[in-house]
C-alpha positions in Angstrom: -20.3 71.8 4.1 -17.3 73.0 2.1 -18.9 71.6 -1.1 -22.1 73.5 -0.4 -20.2 76.7 0.1 -18.2 76.2 -3.1 -21.3 75.4 -5.0 -23.0 78.5 -3.7 -20.0 80.7 -4.6 -19.9 79.2 -8.1 -23.6 79.8 -8.6 -23.3 83.4 -7.4 -20.3 84.0 -9.7 -22.1 82.5 -12.6 -25.2 84.6 -12.1 -23.4 87.7 -10.9 -21.4 88.5 -14.0 -24.3 88.7 -16.4 -26.4 90.5 -13.8 -23.7 93.1 -13.3 -23.7 93.8 -17.1 -27.5 94.0 -17.4 -28.3 95.7 -14.1 -25.4 98.0 -13.6 -26.1 101.5 -12.3 -27.6 103.8 -14.9 -27.1 107.1 -13.2 -25.1 107.5 -10.0 -27.2 110.5 -9.0 -30.1 108.1 -8.5 -27.9 106.0 -6.1 -26.1 102.8 -6.5 -27.0 99.4 -4.9 -23.8 97.9 -3.4 -23.8 94.2 -2.8 -21.1 92.8 -0.4 -20.5 89.1 0.4 -23.4 87.5 2.3 -21.4 87.2 5.5 -20.8 90.9 5.8 -23.1 92.5 8.4 -24.9 95.8 8.0 -22.6 97.8 10.3 -19.5 96.6 8.4 -21.2 97.4 5.0 -22.1 100.9 6.1 -18.6 101.5 7.5 -17.1 100.4 4.2 -19.5 102.6 2.2 -18.5 105.7 4.3 -14.8 104.9 4.1 -15.1 104.6 0.3 -16.7 108.1 0.0 -20.5 107.3 -0.1 -23.5 107.7 2.1 -26.1 105.0 2.8 -29.6 106.2 1.7 -31.4 102.8 2.1 -30.5 99.5 3.7 -31.5 96.3 2.0 -33.5 93.5 3.6 -30.1 91.7 4.0 -27.3 93.5 5.8 -24.9 93.1 3.0 -27.0 95.1 0.6 -27.1 99.0 0.7 -28.3 101.7 -1.6 -25.8 104.5 -1.5 -25.2 108.0 -2.8 -21.6 108.4 -4.0 -20.0 111.5 -2.6 -16.6 110.9 -4.2 -15.7 110.7 -7.9 -13.6 107.5 -7.1 -16.5 105.8 -5.2 -16.9 102.9 -7.5 -13.2 102.1 -7.5 -12.9 102.6 -3.7 -16.0 100.4 -2.8 -14.8 97.6 -5.1 -11.4 97.8 -3.3 -13.3 97.6 0.0 -14.8 94.3 -1.0 -18.1 95.1 -2.9 -19.1 92.2 -5.2 -21.6 94.1 -7.3 -22.7 97.6 -8.1 -26.3 97.6 -9.4 -29.1 99.9 -10.4 -31.1 100.5 -7.1 -34.3 99.8 -9.0 -33.1 96.2 -9.5 -32.8 95.6 -5.7 -35.5 98.1 -4.7 -38.0 95.4 -3.9 -35.9 94.2 -1.0 -34.9 97.6 0.5 -36.2 99.5 3.4 -35.6 103.1 4.5 -33.0 103.9 7.2 -33.4 106.4 9.9 -31.0 109.3 9.8 
C-alpha cells in the first residue's frame, strides 16, 4: 500500500511540474484553478481558499479542485502556504468543474 502511494506521489510530482509551467493561470481576473492534495475534502479546500483571500466561483468534480477569484494581492502566496499543490488556468480544468450555488 505504501509503495502504491509513493508511486502515485512520484507520478503526480513528475507530471505536475511541467503542467504547472504550461497551464499556469494566464489572467487572475478570469479566475484560478486551485488544486490541493487528493485527500483534501471540498469543505476544507473552500475554507483554505477563503482564509487565503479568495472566493470559490466553481467547484471541481473532485473536492480538492476549486476555481477561485482572488480577492487579495497575496492570494497566490497565501494559498500555496495553505497547502495548494498547483495553480492552473481554469480553462485547463474547466471540463471537470461544476457551478456552485451561492
